[in-house]
PLY file of the C-alpha trace (Angstrom):
ply
format ascii 1.0
element vertex 211
property float x
property float y
property float z
element edge 210
property int vertex1
property int vertex2
end_header
-7.22 -15.93 24.85
-9.73 -13.40 26.17
-10.85 -10.79 23.67
-8.87 -7.58 23.57
-10.80 -4.58 24.83
-10.43 -0.83 24.47
-7.75 0.26 26.92
-5.78 -3.00 26.72
-2.18 -2.89 25.57
-1.80 -3.93 21.94
0.15 -7.22 21.86
3.69 -7.02 20.54
5.03 -9.36 17.86
7.93 -9.92 15.48
6.96 -10.72 11.89
7.94 -10.60 8.25
6.26 -7.91 6.14
6.37 -6.72 2.56
8.68 -3.95 3.86
10.94 -6.38 5.70
10.99 -7.79 9.27
9.57 -5.66 12.09
9.00 -5.71 15.82
5.60 -4.06 16.15
6.09 -2.08 19.35
9.41 -0.72 18.11
7.94 0.44 14.79
4.88 2.15 16.29
6.65 3.61 19.32
5.25 7.09 20.03
2.91 7.04 17.03
-0.72 6.30 16.37
-1.23 3.09 14.40
-3.89 1.15 12.53
-3.67 -2.64 12.32
-6.27 -4.31 10.13
-6.75 -7.86 8.91
-8.09 -9.24 5.68
-9.31 -12.83 5.29
-7.17 -13.95 2.37
-4.88 -12.78 -0.42
-6.17 -12.65 -3.99
-9.75 -11.95 -2.93
-11.88 -9.14 -4.36
-12.96 -7.13 -1.32
-9.49 -7.24 0.22
-7.98 -5.98 -3.01
-10.21 -2.90 -2.94
-9.50 -2.26 0.75
-5.74 -2.33 0.36
-5.99 -0.08 -2.67
-8.15 2.40 -0.76
-5.73 2.41 2.18
-2.84 3.12 -0.18
-4.79 6.01 -1.76
-5.30 7.48 1.72
-1.58 7.48 2.56
-1.43 11.29 2.84
-4.54 11.36 5.07
-3.02 8.87 7.50
0.35 10.62 7.38
-1.25 13.99 8.16
-2.62 12.43 11.35
0.68 10.78 12.27
-0.79 7.31 11.80
1.21 4.25 10.72
-0.85 1.60 8.91
-0.31 -2.16 8.82
-2.30 -4.86 7.05
-2.19 -8.52 8.06
-3.43 -11.88 6.81
-2.59 -15.51 7.47
-1.08 -15.92 4.00
2.71 -16.24 3.51
4.95 -13.40 2.38
5.38 -14.88 -1.10
1.63 -14.57 -1.71
1.62 -11.00 -0.41
4.38 -9.98 -2.81
2.65 -11.66 -5.75
-0.63 -9.95 -4.87
0.86 -6.45 -4.87
0.86 -6.37 -8.66
-2.84 -7.20 -8.80
-3.62 -4.38 -6.38
-1.75 -1.87 -8.54
-3.34 -3.19 -11.76
-6.92 -3.07 -10.47
-6.85 -0.16 -8.01
-4.43 2.15 -9.79
-2.13 2.59 -6.81
0.91 0.75 -5.50
0.93 -0.69 -1.99
2.73 1.83 0.24
2.44 0.35 3.73
3.60 -2.93 5.30
1.53 -6.06 4.75
2.21 -8.56 7.53
2.59 -12.26 6.76
1.05 -14.33 9.56
1.01 -17.97 8.35
1.44 -19.32 11.89
-1.50 -17.11 13.03
0.56 -15.56 15.83
-0.82 -12.08 15.23
-4.33 -13.27 14.35
-4.54 -15.26 17.57
-3.10 -12.53 19.80
-5.62 -10.02 18.43
-8.61 -12.39 18.26
-8.96 -11.96 14.51
-10.15 -15.52 13.82
-13.79 -16.19 14.73
-14.47 -19.96 14.63
-18.22 -19.49 14.19
-17.56 -17.45 11.03
-14.52 -19.34 9.71
-12.03 -21.33 11.75
-9.05 -20.63 9.48
-9.48 -17.13 8.06
-9.50 -13.76 9.84
-12.57 -11.55 9.88
-12.10 -7.89 8.93
-10.75 -6.68 12.27
-9.39 -3.17 12.65
-7.58 -1.73 15.65
-6.57 1.87 16.26
-3.65 2.01 18.68
-2.51 5.13 20.51
1.03 6.41 21.16
0.83 4.69 24.55
0.38 1.34 22.70
-3.14 1.02 24.12
-6.09 -0.01 21.97
-8.34 3.01 21.37
-10.82 1.45 18.93
-11.74 -1.93 17.51
-14.13 -2.55 14.63
-15.05 -5.91 13.13
-16.75 -6.57 9.82
-17.80 -9.88 8.28
-15.66 -11.16 5.42
-18.29 -10.14 2.87
-18.37 -6.42 3.76
-15.62 -3.96 2.92
-14.69 -1.35 5.47
-15.58 2.34 5.37
-12.22 4.08 5.60
-13.86 7.50 5.78
-15.25 6.30 9.12
-11.82 5.10 10.21
-10.35 8.55 9.55
-13.32 10.24 11.25
-12.82 8.18 14.39
-9.08 8.85 14.41
-9.85 12.60 14.24
-12.16 12.20 17.23
-9.70 10.07 19.20
-6.85 12.50 18.66
-8.95 15.54 19.54
-10.48 14.02 22.66
-7.08 12.74 23.82
-5.82 16.34 24.01
-8.92 18.13 25.31
-11.67 17.31 27.78
-14.33 17.01 25.12
-16.36 14.30 23.41
-17.72 14.22 19.87
-21.47 13.88 19.10
-23.17 11.52 16.68
-22.03 11.86 13.06
-19.37 14.40 14.10
-16.75 15.39 11.55
-13.49 17.27 12.06
-14.06 20.98 12.62
-17.63 20.64 13.91
-18.78 21.54 17.42
-18.02 19.16 20.28
-19.34 18.42 23.77
-17.70 19.45 27.03
-17.42 16.29 29.13
-19.50 16.25 32.34
-16.36 15.86 34.47
-15.47 19.48 33.65
-17.33 21.93 35.88
-18.67 25.22 34.54
-15.91 27.04 36.43
-13.23 24.87 34.84
-14.93 25.24 31.47
-14.62 29.04 31.68
-10.85 28.64 31.78
-10.65 25.95 29.13
-13.19 27.48 26.75
-13.07 31.27 27.28
-15.14 31.84 24.14
-18.15 30.33 25.89
-20.48 27.46 25.07
-24.14 26.65 24.55
-25.90 24.79 27.36
-28.69 22.55 26.09
-28.90 20.68 29.38
-26.58 20.86 32.40
-24.89 17.70 31.12
-24.93 18.71 27.44
-22.74 21.74 26.70
-21.81 22.43 23.08
-18.61 24.29 22.23
-16.56 24.92 19.07
-13.88 22.29 18.58
-10.56 23.31 20.19
-7.78 24.05 17.72
0 1
1 2
2 3
3 4
4 5
5 6
6 7
7 8
8 9
9 10
10 11
11 12
12 13
13 14
14 15
15 16
16 17
17 18
18 19
19 20
20 21
21 22
22 23
23 24
24 25
25 26
26 27
27 28
28 29
29 30
30 31
31 32
32 33
33 34
34 35
35 36
36 37
37 38
38 39
39 40
40 41
41 42
42 43
43 44
44 45
45 46
46 47
47 48
48 49
49 50
50 51
51 52
52 53
53 54
54 55
55 56
56 57
57 58
58 59
59 60
60 61
61 62
62 63
63 64
64 65
65 66
66 67
67 68
68 69
69 70
70 71
71 72
72 73
73 74
74 75
75 76
76 77
77 78
78 79
79 80
80 81
81 82
82 83
83 84
84 85
85 86
86 87
87 88
88 89
89 90
90 91
91 92
92 93
93 94
94 95
95 96
96 97
97 98
98 99
99 100
100 101
101 102
102 103
103 104
104 105
105 106
106 107
107 108
108 109
109 110
110 111
111 112
112 113
113 114
114 115
115 116
116 117
117 118
118 119
119 120
120 121
121 122
122 123
123 124
124 125
125 126
126 127
127 128
128 129
129 130
130 131
131 132
132 133
133 134
134 135
135 136
136 137
137 138
138 139
139 140
140 141
141 142
142 143
143 144
144 145
145 146
146 147
147 148
148 149
149 150
150 151
151 152
152 153
153 154
154 155
155 156
156 157
157 158
158 159
159 160
160 161
161 162
162 163
163 164
164 165
165 166
166 167
167 168
168 169
169 170
170 171
171 172
172 173
173 174
174 175
175 176
176 177
177 178
178 179
179 180
180 181
181 182
182 183
183 184
184 185
185 186
186 187
187 188
188 189
189 190
190 191
191 192
192 193
193 194
194 195
195 196
196 197
197 198
198 199
199 200
200 201
201 202
202 203
203 204
204 205
205 206
206 207
207 208
208 209
209 210
């Protein structure tokens, strides 16, 4: 299958999870979602990632984001692994972990890279919007754990820029100044941003982040 790109519709699927069976599109309907894969159960980096995601439950909830993990291991392994996550990370799993032994999800989302490993998923992460379109995709090698602070930062940017005609500059964090997109004329900007802005170049106009 061709690789999924930003703007593509996130593939739907029906699967078993640690929270019971789900149909993905039904569960995420109208919400933002994160779907991320880990190469294998009972592995060290994955254990830390799932623990970190569980610790960030309130952060994801505050942004209206539903989180789902996935690997090609069976549901029995997932359930056995949950205890290890709690023992080592100090937090219980609090989001669905998808069992994908037939690789239906992994294949649909291009999570298996044959040149890296032809059986295990790489660390793929997708942010999906309320319209079920892919807004972000990040891929890490199996050896490198993800930076979930970056995931939250990007979600903040995606949600802000989806509501307002702005973009976020390099290293932007929530609450910092943003950029008025070039498609907005100065006349339109006067209406949208009555407090004014700073023009560094005609195409680079800095304005406080809209509330």
